[in-house]
C-alpha positions, 0 to 999 in steps of 0.5 A, spaced: 713 476 052 713 483 052 706 486 054 702 492 050 698 497 053 691 497 049 685 501 049 680 496 052 674 498 047 679 495 041 678 489 045 670 489 045 669 492 052 664 497 052 667 503 055 666 508 050 663 515 051 656 512 048 657 505 052 659 502 046 666 498 043 670 499 037 672 492 037 678 491 032 678 485 027 686 485 027 689 478 027 695 480 030 691 483 036 687 477 037 693 473 037 697 477 042 690 477 046 690 470 046 698 470 048 696 474 054 700 480 051 695 485 052 694 490 058 687 493 056 686 500 059 681 505 058 684 512 061 677 515 061 674 510 065 680 510 070 680 517 070 673 517 074 668 518 068 662 514 067 659 509 061 656 512 058 658 519 058 657 526 054 662 526 049 668 531 050 673 534 046 679 538 047 678 546 046 680 548 039 683 542 037 689 544 041 692 537 043 694 533 049 700 536 050 697 543 051 692 539 056 698 537 060 701 543 060 695 547 062 694 551 056 687 547 054 681 544 057 677 538 055 670 540 055 663 537 054 658 540 049 654 543 055 661 546 057 663 542 063 670 541 064 672 534 064 680 536 064 682 533 070 679 526 069 682 525 062 689 527 066 688 523 071 686 517 066 693 519 062 697 518 069 694 511 071 695 509 063 702 511 064 702 507 071 699 501 068 704 501 062 710 502 067 708 496 071 708 491 066 714 494 062 710 496 056 714 500 051 708 500 046 701 502 046 695 501 041 690 506 042 684 508 039 685 513 034 681 520 034 679 520 042 681 526 046 685 521 050 688 516 045 688 519 039 695 519 036 694 522 029 688 526 030 683 529 035 676 532 034 677 540 033 673 542 039 667 544 036 663 537 036 661 538 029 665 531 027 671 535 024 678 533 026 685 536 026 692 533 027 694 532 034 694 527 040 690 525 045 692 526 053 694 519 054 698 519 048 701 525 049 703 523 056 705 516 054 710 519 048 713 524 053 715 518 057 718 514 052 712 509 050 711 509 043 703 509 041 700 506 035 693 506 033 688 501 031 690 501 023 698 501 025 698 494 029 703 491 024 708 498 025 707 496 033 709 489 032 715 492 028 717 496 033 717 491 038 722 486 034 727 492 033 727 492 041 
């Protein structure tokens, strides 16, 4: 059985910045969870951030690759730099995926860690811009395909393709 890294908040774990979860009702995800296929992980908590915590966004909506390259930071609304915690969490997510041989991850869309198609634009005004979060960028750079919670069927197809 092939293992899949998954955002812990999608499985009901209260690890989000606001202390909540974003539990997925997807039947395939629930079946995989029952099989023991899923590896729940929250990169922000793994990187040392508390729950709850202030929201954070990538400055300028630059995306995770820019953060990993050192050309963008992740800031809170008060201007606190939390970049290192996000980068450390991404590294730990990669380690967790490698430890179980995961080729696929299903991560929470829109997050500065986990977004696969979009991230917030860095203004804390609720606007998003196309881009990836830090964890998604690092996983993809290392050959692990990332899907969001709305694309679980595509993740299943990728697993079937081998």
